[in-house]
VEXDRENTI-881148 format. One record per residue: residue number from 0; x negated, y, z of N, C-alpha, C in turn. Coordinates in steps of 0.001 Angstrom, whole numbers, plus 500000, padded with zeros to 6 digits. Atoms other than C-alpha are relative to their C-alpha. Layout:
# residues N
{tiza NUM; nu X; nv Y; nw Z; cau X; cav Y; caw Z; cu X; cv Y; cw Z}
...
This chain:
# residues 111
{tiza 0; nu 501183; nv 500761; nw 500346; cau 550115; cav 057115; caw 673259; cu 498967; cv 500888; cw 499298}
{tiza 1; nu 500913; nv 499149; nw 500750; cau 548600; cav 059588; caw 670766; cu 500115; cv 501473; cw 500363}
{tiza 2; nu 499822; nv 498586; nw 499693; cau 549761; cav 062809; caw 672401; cu 498720; cv 500633; cw 500535}
{tiza 3; nu 501285; nv 499465; nw 499553; cau 546318; cav 063202; caw 674007; cu 499057; cv 500220; cw 498825}
{tiza 4; nu 500848; nv 499879; nw 501181; cau 544615; cav 062677; caw 670672; cu 500406; cv 501191; cw 499147}
{tiza 5; nu 499511; nv 498919; nw 500850; cau 546818; cav 065102; caw 668756; cu 500374; cv 501242; cw 500786}
{tiza 6; nu 499652; nv 498894; nw 499116; cau 547571; cav 067349; caw 671742; cu 501424; cv 500506; cw 499722}
{tiza 7; nu 498635; nv 499627; nw 500325; cau 551230; cav 067321; caw 670682; cu 500855; cv 498732; cw 499949}
{tiza 8; nu 499147; nv 501199; nw 499972; cau 553955; cav 064789; caw 671506; cu 500862; cv 499884; cw 498749}
{tiza 9; nu 499163; nv 500030; nw 501196; cau 555977; cav 065769; caw 668437; cu 499283; cv 499346; cw 498818}
{tiza 10; nu 500760; nv 500593; nw 501098; cau 553198; cav 064705; caw 666063; cu 500113; cv 498490; cw 500032}
{tiza 11; nu 499888; nv 501453; nw 499854; cau 553278; cav 061177; caw 667411; cu 501387; cv 499516; cw 499584}
{tiza 12; nu 498630; nv 500389; nw 500330; cau 557069; cav 060977; caw 667142; cu 500238; cv 500087; cw 498499}
{tiza 13; nu 499790; nv 499790; nw 501434; cau 557090; cav 062373; caw 663599; cu 499306; cv 498923; cw 499181}
{tiza 14; nu 500741; nv 500961; nw 500805; cau 554395; cav 060058; caw 662274; cu 500520; cv 498578; cw 500174}
{tiza 15; nu 499387; nv 501319; nw 499799; cau 555897; cav 056930; caw 663867; cu 501319; cv 499915; cw 499230}
{tiza 16; nu 498692; nv 500008; nw 500644; cau 559336; cav 057877; caw 662551; cu 499870; cv 499924; cw 498482}
{tiza 17; nu 500180; nv 500017; nw 501454; cau 558153; cav 058587; caw 659003; cu 499411; cv 498674; cw 499543}
{tiza 18; nu 500583; nv 501295; nw 500349; cau 556109; cav 055389; caw 658987; cu 501095; cv 498944; cw 499839}
{tiza 19; nu 498941; nv 501008; nw 500022; cau 559270; cav 053374; caw 659641; cu 501177; cv 500359; cw 499104}
{tiza 20; nu 498810; nv 499584; nw 500741; cau 561828; cav 055437; caw 657688; cu 499703; cv 500769; cw 498720}
{tiza 21; nu 500460; nv 499344; nw 501221; cau 559834; cav 057067; caw 654852; cu 500153; cv 501508; cw 499993}
{tiza 22; nu 499844; nv 498553; nw 499952; cau 561197; cav 060582; caw 655470; cu 500858; cv 500388; cw 501187}
{tiza 23; nu 499200; nv 499491; nw 498884; cau 562847; cav 062777; caw 658090; cu 500240; cv 501485; cw 499811}
{tiza 24; nu 499820; nv 498559; nw 499925; cau 564125; cav 066259; caw 658810; cu 500104; cv 500376; cw 501475}
{tiza 25; nu 500162; nv 499561; nw 498618; cau 563811; cav 068336; caw 661974; cu 501232; cv 499751; cw 500859}
{tiza 26; nu 498770; nv 500171; nw 499208; cau 567451; cav 068236; caw 663128; cu 500260; cv 498527; cw 500303}
{tiza 27; nu 499846; nv 501434; nw 499805; cau 567546; cav 064471; caw 662691; cu 499136; cv 499533; cw 501177}
{tiza 28; nu 500906; nv 500377; nw 498905; cau 564528; cav 064052; caw 664980; cu 500475; cv 500582; cw 501322}
{tiza 29; nu 499493; nv 499353; nw 498802; cau 565976; cav 066515; caw 667458; cu 501175; cv 499242; cw 500598}
{tiza 30; nu 498830; nv 500742; nw 499528; cau 569229; cav 064567; caw 667677; cu 499618; cv 498637; cw 500563}
{tiza 31; nu 500386; nv 501351; nw 499571; cau 567570; cav 061163; caw 668011; cu 499213; cv 500024; cw 501296}
{tiza 32; nu 500896; nv 499988; nw 498846; cau 564959; cav 062152; caw 670600; cu 500381; cv 501034; cw 501056}
{tiza 33; nu 499456; nv 499067; nw 499007; cau 567052; cav 064764; caw 672479; cu 499010; cv 501074; cw 500438}
{tiza 34; nu 500882; nv 498880; nw 499716; cau 564562; cav 067617; caw 672239; cu 500373; cv 501151; cw 499066}
{tiza 35; nu 499642; nv 498827; nw 500799; cau 564615; cav 071052; caw 670670; cu 499564; cv 499845; cw 498547}
{tiza 36; nu 500312; nv 500023; nw 501429; cau 564618; cav 071489; caw 666901; cu 498728; cv 500795; cw 499735}
{tiza 37; nu 501126; nv 499106; nw 500243; cau 562045; cav 074280; caw 667120; cu 498652; cv 499277; cw 500081}
{tiza 38; nu 501263; nv 500726; nw 499851; cau 559249; cav 071990; caw 668335; cu 499710; cv 499112; cw 498797}
{tiza 39; nu 500178; nv 500849; nw 501179; cau 559804; cav 069583; caw 665467; cu 499752; cv 500835; cw 498747}
{tiza 40; nu 500206; nv 499142; nw 501171; cau 560074; cav 072379; caw 662896; cu 498569; cv 500531; cw 499950}
{tiza 41; nu 501357; nv 499448; nw 499906; cau 556812; cav 073901; caw 664067; cu 498953; cv 498938; cw 499666}
{tiza 42; nu 500953; nv 501079; nw 500239; cau 554974; cav 070568; caw 664049; cu 500069; cv 499504; cw 498568}
{tiza 43; nu 499866; nv 500422; nw 501393; cau 556372; cav 069503; caw 660681; cu 499331; cv 501003; cw 499064}
{tiza 44; nu 500627; nv 498955; nw 500811; cau 555243; cav 072822; caw 659218; cu 498475; cv 499919; cw 500072}
{tiza 45; nu 501457; nv 500129; nw 499830; cau 551728; cav 072393; caw 660660; cu 499461; cv 498784; cw 499241}
{tiza 46; nu 500450; nv 501207; nw 500691; cau 551450; cav 068854; caw 659301; cu 500061; cv 500175; cw 498484}
{tiza 47; nu 499925; nv 499726; nw 501430; cau 552550; cav 070079; caw 655887; cu 498865; cv 500921; cw 499558}
{tiza 48; nu 501114; nv 499091; nw 500320; cau 550033; cav 072938; caw 655907; cu 498667; cv 499268; cw 500025}
{tiza 49; nu 501217; nv 500799; nw 499907; cau 547373; cav 070418; caw 656910; cu 499862; cv 498969; cw 498889}
{tiza 50; nu 500061; nv 500914; nw 501131; cau 548213; cav 068291; caw 653875; cu 500385; cv 498569; cw 500294}
{tiza 51; nu 499627; nv 501373; nw 499657; cau 549391; cav 065193; caw 655735; cu 501433; cv 499686; cw 499555}
{tiza 52; nu 498618; nv 500171; nw 500425; cau 553075; cav 065721; caw 654862; cu 500304; cv 500897; cw 498804}
{tiza 53; nu 499435; nv 499143; nw 501044; cau 554952; cav 067105; caw 651883; cu 501490; cv 500116; cw 500277}
{tiza 54; nu 498570; nv 499816; nw 499756; cau 558466; cav 068495; caw 651932; cu 500748; cv 500190; cw 498696}
{tiza 55; nu 499100; nv 499853; nw 501131; cau 561383; cav 068492; caw 649560; cu 501255; cv 500675; cw 500533}
{tiza 56; nu 498786; nv 499310; nw 499591; cau 564247; cav 070936; caw 649861; cu 501171; cv 499453; cw 499198}
{tiza 57; nu 498808; nv 500555; nw 500639; cau 567580; cav 069264; caw 649128; cu 501210; cv 500668; cw 500648}
{tiza 58; nu 498926; nv 499206; nw 499417; cau 570481; cav 071656; caw 649644; cu 499408; cv 500926; cw 501050}
{tiza 59; nu 500519; nv 499194; nw 498893; cau 569890; cav 073313; caw 653008; cu 499037; cv 499224; cw 500881}
{tiza 60; nu 500806; nv 500869; nw 499149; cau 567828; cav 070435; caw 654403; cu 498623; cv 499789; cw 499383}
{tiza 61; nu 501369; nv 500240; nw 500443; cau 564049; cav 070186; caw 654152; cu 499557; cv 498637; cw 500530}
{tiza 62; nu 500445; nv 501349; nw 499661; cau 562952; cav 066536; caw 654103; cu 498480; cv 499934; cw 499933}
{tiza 63; nu 501450; nv 500157; nw 499953; cau 559385; cav 065596; caw 655019; cu 499650; cv 498525; cw 499828}
{tiza 64; nu 500522; nv 501362; nw 500157; cau 557428; cav 062525; caw 653985; cu 498489; cv 500069; cw 499949}
{tiza 65; nu 501459; nv 500032; nw 500062; cau 553811; cav 061408; caw 653998; cu 499533; cv 500434; cw 498616}
{tiza 66; nu 500571; nv 499520; nw 501255; cau 551691; cav 063063; caw 651334; cu 499187; cv 498870; cw 499365}
{tiza 67; nu 500731; nv 501112; nw 500616; cau 550590; cav 060272; caw 648958; cu 498622; cv 500413; cw 499476}
{tiza 68; nu 501295; nv 499514; nw 500490; cau 547672; cav 062465; caw 647794; cu 499012; cv 500317; cw 501113}
{tiza 69; nu 500888; nv 499732; nw 498875; cau 546219; cav 062911; caw 651269; cu 498881; cv 498962; cw 500022}
{tiza 70; nu 501106; nv 500970; nw 499993; cau 542748; cav 061340; caw 651478; cu 500003; cv 499069; cw 501220}
{tiza 71; nu 499993; nv 500793; nw 498769; cau 543505; cav 059979; caw 654969; cu 501274; cv 499198; cw 500186}
{tiza 72; nu 498686; nv 500610; nw 499851; cau 546934; cav 058507; caw 654291; cu 499918; cv 498512; cw 500389}
{tiza 73; nu 500101; nv 501432; nw 499677; cau 545856; cav 054848; caw 654391; cu 499511; cv 499784; cw 501421}
{tiza 74; nu 500510; nv 500135; nw 498635; cau 543894; cav 055299; caw 657617; cu 501068; cv 500359; cw 501033}
{tiza 75; nu 498923; nv 499589; nw 499087; cau 546790; cav 057138; caw 659284; cu 501066; cv 498907; cw 500081}
{tiza 76; nu 498991; nv 501064; nw 500022; cau 549270; cav 054456; caw 658192; cu 499524; cv 498785; cw 500785}
{tiza 77; nu 500535; nv 501168; nw 499297; cau 547016; cav 051645; caw 659450; cu 499939; cv 500228; cw 501499}
{tiza 78; nu 500132; nv 499696; nw 498577; cau 546369; cav 053364; caw 662780; cu 501377; cv 499999; cw 500674}
{tiza 79; nu 498685; nv 499928; nw 499392; cau 550053; cav 054067; caw 663446; cu 500750; cv 498676; cw 499912}
{tiza 80; nu 499373; nv 501328; nw 500094; cau 551196; cav 050641; caw 662236; cu 499471; cv 499095; cw 501113}
{tiza 81; nu 500592; nv 500806; nw 498933; cau 548785; cav 048987; caw 664647; cu 500516; cv 500461; cw 501360}
{tiza 82; nu 499508; nv 499464; nw 498730; cau 549849; cav 051280; caw 667497; cu 501475; cv 499668; cw 500206}
{tiza 83; nu 498570; nv 500308; nw 499923; cau 553530; cav 050667; caw 666709; cu 500221; cv 498581; cw 500523}
{tiza 84; nu 499866; nv 501393; nw 499559; cau 553050; cav 046933; caw 667262; cu 499751; cv 499838; cw 501491}
{tiza 85; nu 500275; nv 500083; nw 498568; cau 551827; cav 047646; caw 670812; cu 501039; cv 500739; cw 500846}
{tiza 86; nu 498949; nv 499302; nw 499254; cau 554828; cav 049779; caw 671762; cu 501004; cv 498989; cw 500551}
{tiza 87; nu 498925; nv 500855; nw 499497; cau 557517; cav 048214; caw 673962; cu 501171; cv 499990; cw 499014}
{tiza 88; nu 498889; nv 500155; nw 500943; cau 560569; cav 046977; caw 672021; cu 501001; cv 501158; cw 500084}
{tiza 89; nu 499047; nv 498909; nw 499843; cau 562778; cav 049745; caw 673481; cu 499531; cv 501228; cw 499231}
{tiza 90; nu 500546; nv 498853; nw 500729; cau 560470; cav 052414; caw 672059; cu 499968; cv 499734; cw 498503}
{tiza 91; nu 500006; nv 500328; nw 501427; cau 560135; cav 050603; caw 668736; cu 501372; cv 500239; cw 499393}
{tiza 92; nu 498636; nv 499826; nw 500505; cau 563919; cav 050647; caw 668358; cu 500375; cv 501467; cw 499822}
{tiza 93; nu 499728; nv 498572; nw 500152; cau 563957; cav 054448; caw 668817; cu 499574; cv 500511; cw 498627}
{tiza 94; nu 500540; nv 499521; nw 501264; cau 561979; cav 054828; caw 665600; cu 500675; cv 499370; cw 498786}
{tiza 95; nu 499291; nv 500616; nw 501109; cau 564205; cav 052589; caw 663497; cu 501325; cv 500698; cw 499814}
{tiza 96; nu 498797; nv 499230; nw 500279; cau 566994; cav 054485; caw 661845; cu 501132; cv 499066; cw 499611}
{tiza 97; nu 498847; nv 500850; nw 500272; cau 570320; cav 052665; caw 662005; cu 501213; cv 500817; cw 499582}
{tiza 98; nu 498889; nv 499129; nw 500363; cau 572471; cav 055634; caw 661070; cu 499767; cv 500577; cw 498611}
{tiza 99; nu 500125; nv 499351; nw 501296; cau 572949; cav 057789; caw 658009; cu 498634; cv 500649; cw 499857}
{tiza 100; nu 501282; nv 499357; nw 500246; cau 569763; cav 059017; caw 656426; cu 500177; cv 501424; cw 499496}
{tiza 101; nu 499744; nv 498651; nw 500485; cau 571386; cav 062113; caw 654958; cu 501095; cv 500630; cw 500850}
{tiza 102; nu 498942; nv 499353; nw 499216; cau 573492; cav 064681; caw 656764; cu 501330; cv 499961; cw 499251}
{tiza 103; nu 498663; nv 500010; nw 500593; cau 577234; cav 064592; caw 656178; cu 500359; cv 501402; cw 499531}
{tiza 104; nu 499562; nv 498719; nw 500537; cau 578667; cav 067356; caw 654013; cu 500957; cv 500656; cw 500984}
{tiza 105; nu 499167; nv 499271; nw 499060; cau 580309; cav 070033; caw 656164; cu 501462; cv 499927; cw 499558}
{tiza 106; nu 498575; nv 500074; nw 500277; cau 584063; cav 069528; caw 656372; cu 500469; cv 498657; cw 499448}
{tiza 107; nu 499610; nv 501297; nw 500537; cau 583993; cav 065988; caw 654962; cu 500567; cv 499140; cw 501124}
{tiza 108; nu 499409; nv 500819; nw 498930; cau 586332; cav 063711; caw 656945; cu 499208; cv 498710; cw 500218}
{tiza 109; nu 500664; nv 501272; nw 499664; cau 584842; cav 060717; caw 658736; cu 501016; cv 498887; cw 499772}
{tiza 110; nu 499054; nv 501076; nw 500320; cau 586496; cav 057640; caw 657263; cu 499360; cv 498651; cw 500154}
């Protein structure tokens, strides 16, 4: 929908996902949308440099969220919220996170 506007399909995915889940990390997006991690890492970095996102390093994982100090944050949220309502239900469900929000510690048994 917005890939023509932003000239990048990852930007659209990232902003829709963060709008619905508050934060994300590159590997999480890669796993959910079955694409390469590199594309998401590159786009997340660009959005952070542009001031739209901020990141927090927690352990080895860099989490990204919307920058509350960005002057365009309300307009971006409104635009993507409106666009989200026009997406088909199948696509809307892709952006809702029903799994763990944090990665599992390496070696921890699944119980």
